[in-house]
N, C-alpha and C positions, 0 to 999 in steps of 0.2 A: 652494357659495360663500355662500349666504344664511345657513347655519348658522354658518359662520366669522364673518361680519359681525355676526350676532346675539350670538355669544359674545364677540366683541371689544367690542361695545357694553355688554354686561352687565359685563364685567371693568373696562372703563374707567370706567363710571359708579360702580361699587363702589369703585374706587381713588380717584376724586374724592371720594366720600362719606367714605372713610377720612381723606383729607387735611383735609377740612372738620372732621371730628371731632377730629383731632390739633391743628389750629389753635385750635379752641374749648377744648380741654383746656389748651393752652399759655396761652391767655388767662386761664384760671382759676387756673393753678398757678404761673406765673412771678412772681418777686418784685417787679420794678419795671416802670414803664410802658414803657420802651424795649424790654425783652425781650418784653413782652406784644404790643406793636405789631409787632415783628419776626416773632414766631410767627404772628400773625394774618394779616399781609399775605402772607408767603411761602407759608404753607400754603393759604390761601384762593385765591391766584392759581394755584397748582399744582392744587388741587382743581377749580377751574373749568376749567382747561385739560384735565384728564382727562375731565370731564363733556362738554365741547364735542367732544373727540376721539371720545368714545363716541357722541355724538348725530349726528355728521356722516354716518356710513354710513346712518342711518335717515332722512335728509332726502329729500324728494320731488324737489327740483330743486337745481341748482347755485346758484340765486339765494337759496334758503332757507339753504343752507350758508354762502354768503357773508355773509348777515345774521348768522348765529350767530357766525362768525369775527370780524366787525366789532364785535359786542357784546363778545366776549372781549377784543379789542384796546382798546376803550374802557374796559373795566373795569381792564385792566392799567395803562393810562396814568393813569386817574383815581386808582387806589389808590396808585400811587407818589407822585403829587402830594399827595394828602390825607395820606398817612403822613408825608411831609416836613413838611407844615404842622403836623400834630399834634405831631411830635417837636420842632419849633422852639418851639411854644407851651409844651410841657412844660419844655424847657430854660430858657426865659425865666422861667417861674414858679418853678423851683427855685433860680435864682440871684438 
């Protein structure tokens, strides 16, 4: 069972790294601010989710896993709020 959990952790963290890379690539390649912001927030949230899901089986206690999940939830909430604020500022500046 431990080999399966270790393999799951490696695959999930690698998938998370892939989504971080794709989001960064979208930040560099997309033409306007709105598409860059969309690529960055969606891919980074998904990447962090995979990293957290990969790290959960490696946690020593339930409390440590709960802390990691709460950090993920906080990042999800703050990223959506911040991206909305940035998009509104961009829209105001362009008009």
